[in-house]
Residue, then its C-alpha position, 0 to 999 in steps of 0.5 A: m487507534d494505533y497500529r499494533t500489528i503490521v505485515v510486510e510483503l517479503g520478496p525479490d523486488a529491490g524495494c524490499v529492504a526499504r519495506i522492512r525498514m518502514a515497517a521497524d520505524l511504524a513499529s517503533c512509533f506505535g510499539a507494534h509487532v512485524i510480520g513478514a509474510s512470504a509466499t511460496g505459490l502453489r506446489i504442483d507435483p509432478v504428473r504421474g508417468a511424467g518420469d524421474d526427471a520431472a519429479w527431480y526437477a520439482e524437487l530441485a525447484r522446491r529446495r531453491l524456493l525453501n532456500q529463497v524463503a530462508s533468505y527472506r527470514e534472514l533479511l527480516g531479522n538482520t534488518l529489523a535488528d539493525a533499525a529497531p532491535a527492541i521490536t518483535f517480529s515473526h516470519h510467516v510462510v504460506a504455500e499459497e499465491t502471494g496476493w492470497v496470503l498477504a490478504q489473508e494475513a492482512r485480515v488479522a493485522d492493522i495495516v500492510l505494506l506491500a511492494r508497488p506494482a510495475a507501471t504498465g507503460g500504457v499496455v492495457p493491463s491483464l484482468a487478473a489483479e496484481v498482489a497489491e490491487y488484489v490485496l486491497l480489494n480483498a483484505g479489508r484493511p489499509v494498504v500502504v504501497l511503497p516505491d522502492e525508495v521511501r522518504r518517510l511514513h510518519g512526521g512528514h507532509v501528508v496529502i489526502a486525496w478527497d473527493g467525499q466518497r466512502e473509499a476516501a472516508r474510509a482511508v482517512a480514518d485508517a490513516m488517523p494514526l498517521l495523520l495525528r503525527a504529521r508536520q502537515v496535511t493538505i486536503l486535496a480535492v481535484w474536480d473534473r466538472a463545473g462548481r469547483p470547491d473551496a475550503k469553505s464548500d462540501p465536501v471539503a469543508g466537512l473533512r476539515h471540520y472532522l479533522q479539526r476536532h481531532g486536533i489536526v488543522a489542514a490546508v486546502r488545495t483544490e484543482q479543476t481539470s479535464l485531465p486524468v485526476g490520477a496524473v493531476i494528483c501525482d503532479v500536485l504531490g511533486e509540487l507540495a513536496a508531500d511525503f505521503l499520500v492517503a486515498g480511497g481505492y477502487g471507488h468505481s466497479r472493478m471492470r470500469e477501472l480496468v477499461i478507463g486506466g482508473t485513478t486508483r491504478t495511476l496513484m499505485r503505479h506512478t506516485g513517488v511517495p508512499v500511498l495508503f489505500s482503503h477500499 
């Protein structure tokens, strides 16, 4: 399978241009069409009887928003023309919340590129899912969460965070087009209990053999630790000089992830490389 439709989130964040360039890079590699998605948010009309000032401010806000959306389209077109002039693209604008728009667009695409959520700095997150989390949980497609400065999405060193669970298996399958083009692939198994796995033990051996049948010879790195798994993975990515991470997302219940912090939440906010998540 190749990626034929790529959705990229357009927004005011500092990483938007880099994200568009990564979409262009992938589109050139796979012959894909790029969709830039803009969400204007829900339109709230003035309350009846609120007066002329309320209507005037609402119209002013609407015009400002439309101008912003127009600037996103210009940015999308100019960046793609500069990076990969041969690829096709479209700009979809929807008057809904950002997470909902991106989840809907992603359902009829192969992959979606998203901005990385801000680090929480130890503050307990709200129960409301942020954009990247909402899309991951609701799109049914792989999402790539990108830091502001992206090194590469294909052709480099890809690390697979592997625990043998359904979400990780889904992520490996969804990332196969990128794994096949990787310069190097490493399976990273982080264990938080006795019985440290090695390259010949399950579930690592099964994944190694699966990848071999696709022509991918993967190295293996195992870590046994009592520390938070997400933090360990982030440290190992630096040691390995990884360019890209493949991981399952939200293998536990959503409430448990919120209470204990969650490996997914850590990886989504604190890795210095792009992460492909599947749920």
